[in-house]
N, C-alpha and C positions, 0 to 999 in steps of 0.2 A: 983476669979474675973478675974485675968489675963488670965486664960485658957478660961473662958467664952467669954471674949472679943476677944481673938485670934480665937476662934471657930466661933464667929459671923462674923468676918472679912473674914474668909475662906469661909463661906457660901455665903457671899455677893460677894466675888471674883469669886466663882464658878458660881453664878447666872449671873453676868455681862458678863461672857464669852459667854453665849448663843446667845444674839443678835450680839455680835462681830464676831461670827463664820461665819455669812453670808456676812460680809463686804468684806472679801477677794474675795468671788465669785463675788459680785457686782463690786468691783474694777477691776477684770479681764475682765468682760463683758464690763465695761465702756471704756476700752481701744479701743474696736472696734468703739464705738461712737466717741471717740476722733480722731481715724484714719480717719474716714469718714467726720468729720466736721472741723478738724484742717486746717486753711488757708494755712500754709506752705506746708502741705502734698498735699492738693488738687491742689495747684499751680504747683507742680512738677508732679502730676498724674492727668491731666485734666479730664479724663473720670469720676473721682470721683465727679466732679462738677455737674453731671447729676442729675436731680430731684429725681429719685428713690433712689440713694445712699444718697443724702442729707436728704431725708425723713427718711430713715432707721437710719442714723447717729443721727439726731435730736431726733427721738423716743428713741433710746437707751440712749443718753447722758442726755436729759432733764428728762426722766422718772427715771433714776437711781439717778440723782442729786436730784430729789424730795425726794427720800429715805434718802439721805445723809443730806439734809436740814431739815429733820424731825426725826432726831435720837432720840429725846426726847420721842416721842410716841412709837417708836420701843423699846427703853430701858424699858419703863414702862410695855409694854405687855410682853416682853421677860423675864424680871426679875421676874415678878409675876408668870409666868408659870414655871420658873426654881425653884423658892422657894417653890411652892406648892407641898405638899407631895402626894396629891391625886387630882383627877379631875382638872388636869392642864388646860384643855380647858376652864372650867368655871372660873378659876382664871384669865386667860388671858383676857377673855371677860369682867369680872368685872373691871379689871384694865383699859381696853380701855374706858369703860363707865365712870369710875371715872375720867379719864384724861379729857374727854370732859366736865364733870361737873366742874372740877377745872378751866379749861380755861375760861369758861363762868362766873363762880363766880368771878374770878379775873378781868375780863373785866368789869363786871357790877359794882363791888366795885370801881374800878378806875374811872369809869364814874360818879358814884354817889357822890364821894368825890372830884370830880373836878381835878383828877390827870391824866386823860387820855391825853397823849402827842399829840401834833399836828405835822403833817408832816412838815419838814423843807426842805431846798435845798437838803439835803442828806437823805431825808426820815426820818426814826426814829433813825438814827445814832446819838449817843451821848445823847439820851433821857433816856436810860436805859429800853426802851421798844422795842418790836418787834411784828411781826405778825406770829402766829403759826396756821396753818390750817385755815387761813383766819380770825383769831380772834386776835385783838390787846391786848397784855398782857405784863406783866413785862418780861424782857429778862432774863430768868433763865437758859438758855442753856439747858443741859440735866439733870440738878439737879432736876427739877420738875418731870420729868419722872422717874428718879431713885428713888426719894423719894416716889412717889406714887406706884411704882412697889414694893419696899420693904415693904411699909405699907400694900399693898394689900396682899402680900404673907404672912405676919405675921397674919393679921386679918383672912385671909382665913383658914390658918392652925389651928388657935386657936378656931374659931367659926364655921367652915364649916360643922360640924356635930351636931350643936345645934338643939334640937327639942322642939317644943311648942305644946300645946294642945288647942283644941277648936278654937275660932275665930283666935287666933294668930298662928295657924298652918301654915298659908300662909307664915310665916317668917322662917319656918324650913329649915334646910339644907343649901345649898349654897345661898339661898335668904337672910339669916340673915347677912352674911358678906357684901352682896351688900347694904343692908339697912344701916349698920354701915358706909360703905364707902361713901354713899350719904352724910351723915352728915359730915364725916371727910373731904371729897373733898370740900364741900361748905365752911367749916371752914378754910381749908388751903388756898383756893382761896381768901377768905376775909383777913385772917391773913397775907398772903404774901404781900398784898398791903402796909402794914405798916412795916413788918420785912425785906423784901427783899431789899429795898433801902439801908438799913444799911449794909446788907451783900454785896451788890454791891460795896459799898465804901471800904469794907474790901478786896474784890476780886481785886479791882483796885489797892489797896496798895500792895497786894501780887504780882500782875502782875508787878508792878514797881520794886519790890524787886528782882524778878526773872530776869527781864531784866537787872537790874543794876548789878547783880552778874555775868553777861556775861558768859564766858567760864567755870567759876567755877561751876555755877549752871547747865550748860549743862553737865559737867563732872559727877556731883552727880546724875543727871537724868539718864545718861547712866550706871553708876555703879549700882544703885538700880534696874534698869530694868533687869539686869542679876543676881545680888546677891539674889534677892527675888524669883527667879524661883522655887527653891525647896519647898518653902512655899506656892506657888500659889498666893501670894499677890502682885506680880509684876503688875497685872492689875490695882491695886489701884494707882500705880505711873503714868503710862502713860495715863490712861483714862482722867484725868482732862486736861492734855496738849493737848490731841488729839481732844477733843470735847467741850471745854469750852473756855472762854475768857482768861484763864491762858495761853493757847497756842497761843494767838494773835487773832486779828480781821482783816477783810478785807471788804471794802465798794465797792459794785458793784451796781451802780445806787442807787436805793432806798432799796437795800437788804444788810443786814449785815450778814456776814459769820463769825462764831466764831469757833475757834479750829484749830490746825495745820493740821489735816487731811482734813476737808472740804475746808480749804484755799488752800491746795495743789491741790486738785481735781479741784477747780475752776481755779487756775492758770495754770494748765496743758493745758487748752484750750485758753490760752492767748499768742499767738505767739509773740516773741520779748520782752516779759515782763519777767524779771528775777523772780525767786521764792523768796518769802519773807523769812527772816531769820528764821521764825517760822517753816519752812519746816524741819529743822534739828531735831526737836522733833520727826519727823517720821523716822529719819535715824537710830534709835537704832536697827532696824532690820538688819543692816549691820553685827552686831555681832551674828546673827543667821545663818550665811551662811559660809563666808570665814574662820573664825577661826576653824570651825569644820572639815575642810579638813585637816588642820595641826594637830589638836587634834587626829583625828582618825588614821592618819598615824603614829603619835607618839606612840599611844597605840599598834599598830601592830608591829612597830620596836622594842619597848622595851619589848614585850611579851617574855616569855621563849620560847626557841626553840621548845620544844615539844608541846607548846600551840599555836604556831603562826598561824597554819592553822585554828584552831577553832576560834581564835581571829579575823582573817580575815572574817570568816563566820558571826561573830556577828557584826563586825564594818562596813563592806561595805554597807549592807542595811541601817544602821542608817546614814552613811555618805551620801548615795544617797538621803535619805529622807530630810536631811538638805539642800542638794544642790538643790533639785527640789522644795521643799515646804517651806524651812526655819523653819521646825518643828524640834526642837532640844531636847525636853524634854527627849525622850528615851535615847539619848546619855548622857545628863546631869546626869541622875540617875545612869548611869553606874559608875561614878566616884565621884559624889558629897559627898557620904557617905564614900566611900573607900579611897578617897584622897581629903578631903575638902580643903586642902591648894591650890591645883590646881584650884579649883573652885573660891576661893577667888582671886587668881592671875588673872584668866580669867575675873572676874568681874571688877577688878581694871583696866585691860587693856581695857575693853569694854568702860569705861568712857572716857579714853584717845583717843580711836579711834573715838568716836563721836565728840569730840572737834577737832580732826585732820581733819575730813570731812569738818567742818566749816572753819577751818583755810586755808585749801587748796581750798575752794570754790567748793565743789563737792555736789551739791544739787540733784544728781541723785536718782532715785527710788531705794530702797534697799529691798523692801518687796516682798514676794510671791515666792521666789526661783529664780534660775538663768534664767529660761525661761521667767518668768514674768518681771524680771529686764531687760533682753535684749529687749523684745518687747516694754516695756514702754519707755525705754530710747532711743531706735532707732527711735521710733515714734516722740519723742519730739526734737531729734537732739542733737548733741554734744555741740553746743553753749549754749543751755539752761540747759543742765544737766551735762556737763563735764564727761560723762560716761566713756570715755577712761581712764581717770585718776582714776576713781572708780575701774575699772578692774585691773589696775596696782597696786593700793593700796591693793585691795583684794588679789592679788597673793602674794604680799610682806607680807601681814598679815598671809596668810596660811603658808608661808615658816618660818616666824618669830615664829609663834606658834609651828611649828614642832620642831625646834631646841631648843626653850625654854623649851617645855614640855619634850622632850627627856632628856635634861640636868637635869631638876628638878627630874624627875622620877628616873633616875639612881643615881644622887647625894644623894637623900634623901631616896632611896629604897622604893618608894611609891607603894602601892598595887593596881595598876590600872589593868584593864582587861587583863588577860593573864599572869600576874606576880604571880598569885596564881592559884590554880587549878580552871579550868573553873566552876566547880561545886560550887565554893564559891562566884562567881560573882553575882551581883544583880539580882537574879532570873533566870539568863540564864542557870545555870547548872541544877537546879530543873526542868526547863522547858524542857531541853534536855532529862533529864531522863524520864520525863513523856511522851516525844514523842515516846520512844521505846515501851511503853505499850499502846499507843493510839490506835493501830490497834485492840487490844483486847477489847477496850471499845466501848460502844455504842455511837452513835452520840451525845447524850445528856449527857453522863457521865461526861465530863469535866466541863460542866455548873453546873451540880449537885454538883460536888466537890467544885467548886468556891462558890456556895451558902452555902454549908456546912462550908467552910472555913471562911465565913462571919458570922457564928453563926446560920445559918439556916434562913428560911423565916421569922420566928417570930422575929428575931433579926434585920432585915433590916427595918430601918425607911424610908429612901428615897434613890433614885438611879438616878444618872445623869452622864453626861460626858462632858468634854471639848474637845479640839482638840485631845489629846492623852491619857487622863487619865479617868478611870472609877472612879467616885466619889460617895462614899457610906457613909451614916450616919447610924450608928448602935445604938442599945439600950445599949449594953454591950460590951465594947471594949476588955474585958478579954476573950471573946469567940472566938476571931479571931485566926485562925490557918494558919500560913504561908505555911505549907507543903501542905495543901489542895488547897489553892489559887494557889500555884506554879505548880499545875498539868496542869494549862493553861499557855502557854508561855507568859511571861511578862518581862518588863525591870526594875521592882522594885516595892516595896510596901512601902508607906509612911503612918504611923499611928500617929494620934494626938488625943488621947482620943477616942471619938466615931466617929471621921472623918477619913475615910479610903480612900486612893487614890492608884489605881493600874495602872501602866503605861503599856498600851497595844499598843500604837502607833496609826497609822492612821486607824486601824481596830476596834477601840474602839466603834464606833456607832453600828457595827454588834454585838459586844460582849454584849453591853447594851441591844440590841433588843432581843438577845437570852436569856439573864437573865430574862428580863421582861416576855417573853413567858413562860419560865419555872416556874416562880413565880405564874403565873396565873393558871398553871396546877397542882401546888402542893397543 
């Protein structure tokens, strides 16, 4: 039972990453819109006040804000497509139609039972309702989209190949899940009118509890966001704070913005207005950049002399990835299993650093890597972000991590990269060995070996990827062969029953595409 629950949580965690992958791109492009429409910037650069620049700025800012304000439907479609094992396009389309049905069913029920709230001086704020895609419904944040996305994925996988004869043949295949979801969507829209107000009171109590816990709650938030990375479940920690009332609310005219991330995006374009305290729920990404400079240098310094050059070759690209994109999982997997104590220490410090950012009043952007951090914070100014202190704290953090990790590695003789034969490190040695013979292999041979290592085509249930990991669900976990998988360069393999994760880094989308192409030809 425990394993089944953990497996289900991992599948959900994997699915929710799919729509989140696009937000970093949207956030980066949004910076241009902010640069062109920010009053402080245009005042200092008058030519940006010209109509063409303002039009471009408003197009970028308002259009991307529309995406951020409608994350529920994005989650619904994205999760359904990610969970579907086959015909992902059909699953996503069914999820979208189901979401429309749910919204209308909820609106009609509220109106019929006389619970449709009326606009007040602050619009719908405080009524527990909001407008989604122009339809007034209960304010469920992204929970409605996540629920329908998961439900669509489950129903689609279970009944997507159901066949009927005779007159009922029109319900065969992907049409049968749609038929079921019509009924389920209408029922959920109706039922939410009675159930969700109770949930809202519970969420309100939880919000008060989190706020009342102050820095202790923030510390636990930062701790878990790092500690759960190896399991892939850290997404379950930050998502509620990022995109629901748990992370706070902001009233802008008649619009209610919920979640730390949308609130920060809105406040970025409010010159002279300080960021809300909820913005520190976004700051956990501070721990995805600066610590890894110190960690990487510590691994190089403590490596055996004969292994130091090879360790540099492994660590420098991973450090650069962390610095430029804040993607740290490839480096995490190099030591989380070899020296788990270090990862626990890293997690404990991560919670403390998050609290320190708040104590020192540093609401600067910490996401997307050093380039994005500099652009975002320079655009908003030092008064609004206190970014100069952020860089100082970042430098001190890197130095502190370096000396602490060097001390612990030497004192406890921990087997970090380079302190054993490189061939024994998490996948790096096998990968290097395979590289020598790669020239004699055909272009497709490494992919064939990878598929064989996963038990062959017949053993693969589903295939997906997140930012850095290829995520595979297999039928029989005992058929997995690490030696064959490691013929392709990777930074580690994580196995949990039939759920297999292989860390390929930023090239994972290309690997997934190659595997899919090969599976079609086999």
